[in-house]
MOPAC internal coordinates of N, CA, C and O (Angstrom, degrees):
PM7 1SCF
backbone

  N    0.0000 0     0.00 0     0.00 0    0    0    0
  C    1.4919 1     0.00 0     0.00 0    1    0    0
  C    1.6011 1   110.91 1     0.00 0    2    1    0
  O    1.2310 1   121.24 1   139.41 1    3    2    1
  N    1.2983 1   115.23 1   -40.59 1    3    2    1
  C    1.5043 1   118.26 1   179.81 1    5    3    2
  C    1.4375 1   115.29 1   -66.00 1    6    5    3
  O    1.2310 1   120.85 1   145.71 1    7    6    5
  N    1.3570 1   115.98 1   -34.29 1    7    6    5
  C    1.5310 1   124.67 1   175.08 1    9    7    6
  C    1.4941 1   105.60 1   -61.06 1   10    9    7
  O    1.2310 1   119.26 1   129.75 1   11   10    9
  N    1.3436 1   119.02 1   -50.25 1   11   10    9
  C    1.5177 1   122.34 1  -178.86 1   13   11   10
  C    1.5703 1   109.19 1   -57.50 1   14   13   11
  O    1.2310 1   119.75 1   132.84 1   15   14   13
  N    1.3265 1   118.09 1   -47.16 1   15   14   13
  C    1.3905 1   119.10 1   179.28 1   17   15   14
  C    1.3731 1   116.01 1   -64.16 1   18   17   15
  O    1.2310 1   118.75 1   146.82 1   19   18   17
  N    1.4221 1   120.00 1   -33.18 1   19   18   17
  C    1.4246 1   121.91 1   176.26 1   21   19   18
  C    1.5259 1   109.28 1   -70.12 1   22   21   19
  O    1.2310 1   119.57 1   140.32 1   23   22   21
  N    1.3264 1   118.42 1   -39.68 1   23   22   21
  C    1.3740 1   122.68 1  -177.14 1   25   23   22
  C    1.5770 1   110.40 1   -66.46 1   26   25   23
  O    1.2310 1   121.01 1   147.45 1   27   26   25
  N    1.3580 1   115.67 1   -32.55 1   27   26   25
  C    1.4343 1   119.39 1   178.21 1   29   27   26
  C    1.4994 1   109.20 1   -70.15 1   30   29   27
  O    1.2310 1   121.39 1   139.11 1   31   30   29
  N    1.4302 1   114.94 1   -40.89 1   31   30   29
  C    1.4919 1   119.70 1  -175.67 1   33   31   30
  C    1.4921 1   109.85 1   -67.99 1   34   33   31
  O    1.2310 1   120.89 1   140.04 1   35   34   33
  N    1.3837 1   115.90 1   -39.96 1   35   34   33
  C    1.5543 1   121.90 1   179.40 1   37   35   34
  C    1.5135 1   105.56 1   -65.87 1   38   37   35
  O    1.2310 1   115.46 1   133.41 1   39   38   37
  N    1.3014 1   126.21 1   -46.59 1   39   38   37
  C    1.4321 1   126.05 1  -177.18 1   41   39   38
  C    1.5440 1   109.02 1   -64.39 1   42   41   39
  O    1.2310 1   119.41 1   139.64 1   43   42   41
  N    1.4046 1   118.73 1   -40.36 1   43   42   41
  C    1.3903 1   125.80 1   176.76 1   45   43   42
  C    1.5706 1   108.77 1   -61.86 1   46   45   43
  O    1.2310 1   117.91 1   130.96 1   47   46   45
  N    1.2258 1   121.59 1   -49.04 1   47   46   45
  C    1.4258 1   130.16 1  -174.92 1   49   47   46
  C    1.5359 1   106.90 1   -64.52 1   50   49   47
  O    1.2310 1   119.54 1   133.56 1   51   50   49
  N    1.4256 1   118.48 1   -46.44 1   51   50   49
  C    1.3350 1   121.52 1   175.48 1   53   51   50
  C    1.5059 1   113.77 1   -59.96 1   54   53   51
  O    1.2310 1   119.54 1   137.66 1   55   54   53
  N    1.3375 1   118.48 1   -42.34 1   55   54   53
  C    1.4154 1   124.26 1   176.45 1   57   55   54
  C    1.5623 1   111.37 1   -53.92 1   58   57   55
  O    1.2310 1   122.31 1   130.52 1   59   58   57
  N    1.2783 1   113.18 1   -49.48 1   59   58   57
  C    1.4715 1   123.72 1  -179.42 1   61   59   58
  C    1.5642 1   110.54 1   -54.56 1   62   61   59
  O    1.2310 1   124.52 1   128.82 1   63   62   61
  N    1.3694 1   108.93 1   -51.18 1   63   62   61
  C    1.4491 1   114.51 1  -177.04 1   65   63   62
  C    1.6037 1   111.03 1   -61.53 1   66   65   63
  O    1.2310 1   121.10 1   135.64 1   67   66   65
  N    1.3210 1   115.50 1   -44.36 1   67   66   65
  C    1.4527 1   121.26 1   179.66 1   69   67   66
  C    1.6274 1   109.42 1   -60.07 1   70   69   67
  O    1.2310 1   122.49 1   136.15 1   71   70   69
  N    1.4250 1   112.84 1   -43.85 1   71   70   69
  C    1.4205 1   114.91 1   177.36 1   73   71   70
  C    1.5691 1   115.04 1   -61.41 1   74   73   71
  O    1.2310 1   120.45 1   140.07 1   75   74   73
  N    1.2782 1   116.75 1   -39.93 1   75   74   73
  C    1.3888 1   126.67 1   177.87 1   77   75   74
  C    1.5142 1   109.53 1   -57.30 1   78   77   75
  O    1.2310 1   120.91 1   126.27 1   79   78   77
  N    1.3687 1   115.87 1   -53.73 1   79   78   77
  C    1.4238 1   124.39 1  -175.66 1   81   79   78
  C    1.5926 1   109.05 1   -62.55 1   82   81   79
  O    1.2310 1   118.65 1   149.67 1   83   82   81
  N    1.1948 1   120.19 1   -30.33 1   83   82   81
  C    1.4164 1   123.87 1  -176.27 1   85   83   82
  C    1.4484 1   113.52 1   -85.05 1   86   85   83
  O    1.2310 1   122.31 1   167.98 1   87   86   85
  N    1.3012 1   113.18 1   -12.02 1   87   86   85
  C    1.4968 1   116.82 1   179.45 1   89   87   86
  C    1.5257 1   114.94 1    73.54 1   90   89   87
  O    1.2310 1   120.14 1  -150.02 1   91   90   89
  N    1.3014 1   117.34 1    29.98 1   91   90   89
  C    1.4323 1   121.11 1   177.35 1   93   91   90
  C    1.5252 1   113.35 1   -57.14 1   94   93   91
  O    1.2310 1   118.81 1   -39.82 1   95   94   93
  N    1.2265 1   119.87 1   140.18 1   95   94   93
  C    1.4097 1   122.74 1   175.74 1   97   95   94
  C    1.4620 1   109.04 1   -58.72 1   98   97   95
  O    1.2310 1   120.86 1   -31.45 1   99   98   97
  N    1.4070 1   115.96 1   148.55 1   99   98   97
  C    1.5293 1   123.22 1  -174.05 1  101   99   98
  C    1.5898 1   109.36 1   -57.73 1  102  101   99
  O    1.2310 1   120.88 1   134.70 1  103  102  101
  N    1.2563 1   115.92 1   -45.30 1  103  102  101
  C    1.5008 1   116.92 1  -179.25 1  105  103  102
  C    1.4404 1   111.85 1   -64.12 1  106  105  103
  O    1.2310 1   116.48 1   136.85 1  107  106  105
  N    1.3065 1   124.30 1   -43.15 1  107  106  105
  C    1.5155 1   123.41 1   178.90 1  109  107  106
  C    1.5440 1   106.23 1   -66.11 1  110  109  107
  O    1.2310 1   117.13 1   136.68 1  111  110  109
  N    1.3009 1   123.06 1   -43.32 1  111  110  109
  C    1.4460 1   121.31 1   178.92 1  113  111  110
  C    1.4814 1   112.52 1   -63.32 1  114  113  111
  O    1.2310 1   118.34 1   141.01 1  115  114  113
  N    1.2843 1   120.77 1   -38.99 1  115  114  113
  C    1.4007 1   123.77 1  -179.85 1  117  115  114
  C    1.6431 1   108.48 1   -65.32 1  118  117  115
  O    1.2310 1   123.96 1   138.99 1  119  118  117
  N    1.3076 1   110.00 1   -41.01 1  119  118  117
  C    1.5099 1   109.37 1   179.44 1  121  119  118
  C    1.5437 1   114.28 1   -70.90 1  122  121  119
  O    1.2310 1   118.80 1   152.18 1  123  122  121
  N    1.3600 1   119.90 1   -27.82 1  123  122  121
  C    1.3865 1   123.01 1   171.80 1  125  123  122
  C    1.4444 1   112.40 1   -70.15 1  126  125  123
  O    1.2310 1   117.98 1   139.62 1  127  126  125
  N    1.3286 1   121.45 1   -40.38 1  127  126  125
  C    1.3854 1   125.29 1   173.68 1  129  127  126
  C    1.4710 1   109.97 1   -58.14 1  130  129  127
  O    1.2310 1   118.73 1   128.09 1  131  130  129
  N    1.3150 1   120.03 1   -51.91 1  131  130  129
  C    1.5204 1   123.58 1   177.86 1  133  131  130
  C    1.4277 1   113.01 1   -55.55 1  134  133  131
  O    1.2310 1   119.92 1   133.68 1  135  134  133
  N    1.3355 1   117.76 1   -46.32 1  135  134  133
  C    1.4281 1   119.15 1  -177.96 1  137  135  134
  C    1.6524 1   110.12 1   -67.51 1  138  137  135
  O    1.2310 1   119.84 1   143.71 1  139  138  137
  N    1.2717 1   117.90 1   -36.29 1  139  138  137
  C    1.4772 1   121.36 1   173.28 1  141  139  138
  C    1.5175 1   108.67 1   -59.25 1  142  141  139
  O    1.2310 1   118.62 1   131.18 1  143  142  141
  N    1.2098 1   120.24 1   -48.82 1  143  142  141
  C    1.4286 1   124.78 1   179.92 1  145  143  142
  C    1.5039 1   110.00 1   -60.33 1  146  145  143
  O    1.2310 1   121.02 1   129.45 1  147  146  145
  N    1.2984 1   115.66 1   -50.55 1  147  146  145
  C    1.4753 1   119.04 1   174.51 1  149  147  146
  C    1.4831 1   112.24 1   -48.94 1  150  149  147
  O    1.2310 1   120.33 1   129.60 1  151  150  149
  N    1.3578 1   116.98 1   -50.40 1  151  150  149
  C    1.4774 1   123.66 1  -178.70 1  153  151  150
  C    1.5161 1   109.25 1   -57.87 1  154  153  151
  O    1.2310 1   119.11 1   135.57 1  155  154  153
  N    1.3193 1   119.30 1   -44.43 1  155  154  153
  C    1.3930 1   131.82 1  -174.03 1  157  155  154
  C    1.6018 1   103.24 1   -60.85 1  158  157  155
  O    1.2310 1   120.69 1   121.14 1  159  158  157
  N    1.3000 1   116.29 1   -58.86 1  159  158  157
  C    1.3929 1   122.68 1  -179.85 1  161  159  158
  C    1.4651 1   115.25 1   -55.59 1  162  161  159
  O    1.2310 1   119.91 1   132.80 1  163  162  161
  N    1.2879 1   117.78 1   -47.20 1  163  162  161
  C    1.4211 1   119.88 1   176.48 1  165  163  162
  C    1.5082 1   113.50 1   -68.97 1  166  165  163
  O    1.2310 1   117.28 1   151.45 1  167  166  165
  N    1.2718 1   122.79 1   -28.55 1  167  166  165
  C    1.4151 1   126.22 1   176.98 1  169  167  166
  C    1.5892 1   112.86 1   -72.41 1  170  169  167
  O    1.2310 1   122.22 1   154.26 1  171  170  169
  N    1.3148 1   113.36 1   -25.74 1  171  170  169
  C    1.3753 1   119.04 1   174.68 1  173  171  170
  C    1.5787 1   115.98 1   -78.85 1  174  173  171
  O    1.2310 1   120.34 1   172.25 1  175  174  173
  N    1.3399 1   116.96 1    -7.75 1  175  174  173
  C    1.4611 1   121.51 1  -178.02 1  177  175  174
  C    1.6105 1   104.58 1   -83.90 1  178  177  175
  O    1.2310 1   123.40 1   -22.01 1  179  178  177
  N    1.3046 1   111.08 1   157.99 1  179  178  177
  C    1.4540 1   119.36 1  -179.68 1  181  179  178
  C    1.5627 1   108.80 1   -74.42 1  182  181  179
  O    1.2310 1   118.35 1   -15.51 1  183  182  181
  N    1.2802 1   120.76 1   164.49 1  183  182  181
  C    1.5411 1   119.08 1   173.73 1  185  183  182
  C    1.5054 1   113.60 1   -66.22 1  186  185  183
  O    1.2310 1   122.06 1   155.23 1  187  186  185
  N    1.3040 1   113.67 1   -24.77 1  187  186  185
  C    1.4899 1   118.03 1   179.89 1  189  187  186
  C    1.6134 1   106.66 1   -77.76 1  190  189  187
  O    1.2310 1   118.42 1   138.89 1  191  190  189
  N    1.2692 1   120.62 1   -41.11 1  191  190  189
  C    1.5476 1   120.55 1   170.14 1  193  191  190
  C    1.4200 1   111.46 1   -58.13 1  194  193  191
  O    1.2310 1   118.69 1   133.12 1  195  194  193
  N    1.3284 1   120.11 1   -46.88 1  195  194  193
  C    1.5578 1   122.68 1  -176.71 1  197  195  194
  C    1.5251 1   104.21 1   -62.78 1  198  197  195
  O    1.2310 1   116.62 1   139.29 1  199  198  197
  N    1.2851 1   124.03 1   -40.71 1  199  198  197
  C    1.4755 1   126.05 1  -174.93 1  201  199  198
  C    1.5737 1   107.18 1   -68.98 1  202  201  199
  O    1.2310 1   120.59 1   151.32 1  203  202  201
  N    1.3274 1   116.48 1   -28.68 1  203  202  201
  C    1.4902 1   114.66 1   177.14 1  205  203  202
  C    1.4918 1   117.92 1   -73.12 1  206  205  203
  O    1.2310 1   122.59 1   160.20 1  207  206  205
  N    1.3684 1   112.64 1   -19.80 1  207  206  205
  C    1.4520 1   121.35 1   174.62 1  209  207  206
  C    1.5417 1   111.89 1   -96.61 1  210  209  207
  O    1.2310 1   121.68 1   178.14 1  211  210  209
  N    1.2992 1   114.39 1    -1.86 1  211  210  209
  C    1.4689 1   120.78 1   175.88 1  213  211  210
  C    1.5031 1   116.72 1    85.62 1  214  213  211
  O    1.2310 1   119.33 1  -152.41 1  215  214  213
  N    1.2779 1   118.88 1    27.59 1  215  214  213
  C    1.5175 1   119.10 1   176.91 1  217  215  214
  C    1.5101 1   107.42 1  -135.42 1  218  217  215
  O    1.2310 1   125.16 1   -19.53 1  219  218  217
  N    1.3348 1   107.69 1   160.47 1  219  218  217
  C    1.4819 1   112.04 1   172.44 1  221  219  218
  C    1.5006 1   111.37 1  -113.89 1  222  221  219
  O    1.2310 1   119.52 1   -12.32 1  223  222  221
  N    1.2292 1   118.52 1   167.68 1  223  222  221
  C    1.5311 1   123.80 1  -170.44 1  225  223  222
  C    1.6037 1   107.41 1   -52.35 1  226  225  223
  O    1.2310 1   120.18 1   137.87 1  227  226  225
  N    1.2506 1   117.26 1   -42.13 1  227  226  225
  C    1.4686 1   119.16 1  -174.93 1  229  227  226
  C    1.5599 1   112.88 1   -71.27 1  230  229  227
  O    1.2310 1   121.02 1   164.33 1  231  230  229
  N    1.3074 1   115.66 1   -15.67 1  231  230  229
  C    1.4178 1   123.71 1   178.60 1  233  231  230
  C    1.6192 1   113.27 1   -82.65 1  234  233  231
  O    1.2310 1   121.13 1   166.65 1  235  234  233
  N    1.2979 1   115.44 1   -13.35 1  235  234  233
  C    1.5422 1   121.45 1  -169.21 1  237  235  234
  C    1.5096 1   109.12 1   -54.31 1  238  237  235
  O    1.2310 1   117.16 1   124.85 1  239  238  237
  N    1.4232 1   123.01 1   -55.15 1  239  238  237
  C    1.4126 1   117.19 1   179.27 1  241  239  238
  C    1.5872 1   118.07 1   -55.08 1  242  241  239
  O    1.2310 1   121.93 1   135.95 1  243  242  241
  N    1.3187 1   113.90 1   -44.05 1  243  242  241
  C    1.5182 1   118.01 1   172.47 1  245  243  242
  C    1.4623 1   117.66 1   -59.57 1  246  245  243
  O    1.2310 1   121.26 1   141.67 1  247  246  245
  N    1.3612 1   115.19 1   -38.33 1  247  246  245
  C    1.4255 1   123.66 1  -175.70 1  249  247  246
  C    1.6035 1   108.00 1   -72.29 1  250  249  247
  O    1.2310 1   122.06 1   136.00 1  251  250  249
  N    1.4080 1   113.66 1   -44.00 1  251  250  249
  C    1.5285 1   115.92 1   179.87 1  253  251  250
  C    1.5103 1   104.17 1   -61.47 1  254  253  251
  O    1.2310 1   117.53 1   129.74 1  255  254  253
  N    1.3395 1   122.31 1   -50.26 1  255  254  253
  C    1.4529 1   121.16 1  -174.01 1  257  255  254
  C    1.5065 1   112.17 1   -59.05 1  258  257  255
  O    1.2310 1   121.52 1   140.71 1  259  258  257
  N    1.3057 1   114.69 1   -39.29 1  259  258  257
  C    1.5252 1   121.61 1   176.12 1  261  259  258
  C    1.4489 1   109.03 1   -58.26 1  262  261  259
  O    1.2310 1   119.72 1   127.04 1  263  262  261
  N    1.2716 1   118.14 1   -52.96 1  263  262  261
  C    1.5173 1   122.32 1   177.59 1  265  263  262
  C    1.5533 1   111.63 1   -53.04 1  266  265  263
  O    1.2310 1   121.34 1   135.50 1  267  266  265
  N    1.3094 1   115.04 1   -44.50 1  267  266  265
  C    1.5043 1   116.50 1  -174.87 1  269  267  266
  C    1.5573 1   110.18 1   -76.20 1  270  269  267
  O    1.2310 1   117.77 1   160.04 1  271  270  269
  N    1.2389 1   121.84 1   -19.96 1  271  270  269
  C    1.4767 1   124.73 1   174.15 1  273  271  270
  C    1.5695 1   111.07 1   -56.37 1  274  273  271
  O    1.2310 1   121.82 1   142.18 1  275  274  273
  N    1.2650 1   114.13 1   -37.82 1  275  274  273
  C    1.4581 1   122.99 1  -178.83 1  277  275  274
  C    1.5563 1   116.72 1   -76.83 1  278  277  275
  O    1.2310 1   120.93 1   167.79 1  279  278  277
  N    1.2591 1   115.83 1   -12.21 1  279  278  277
  C    1.4244 1   123.65 1   178.96 1  281  279  278
  C    1.4253 1   113.57 1   -80.97 1  282  281  279
  O    1.2310 1   120.10 1   180.00 1  283  282  281

């Protein structure tokens, strides 16, 4: 579990560094960060928990993007 968290943190940090270098506007960067966090949180849930909210593991990216559209 710790390796998975470290991998997510490294990917998250790398994404932030890339966004900063590209000069992405603050709002777009914040949205990307929030989406990445949402995906990480959903990925850490069990298959049973995901089923309870009506999604499968393969739906996580789509579901996170959909949730962020309404923000």
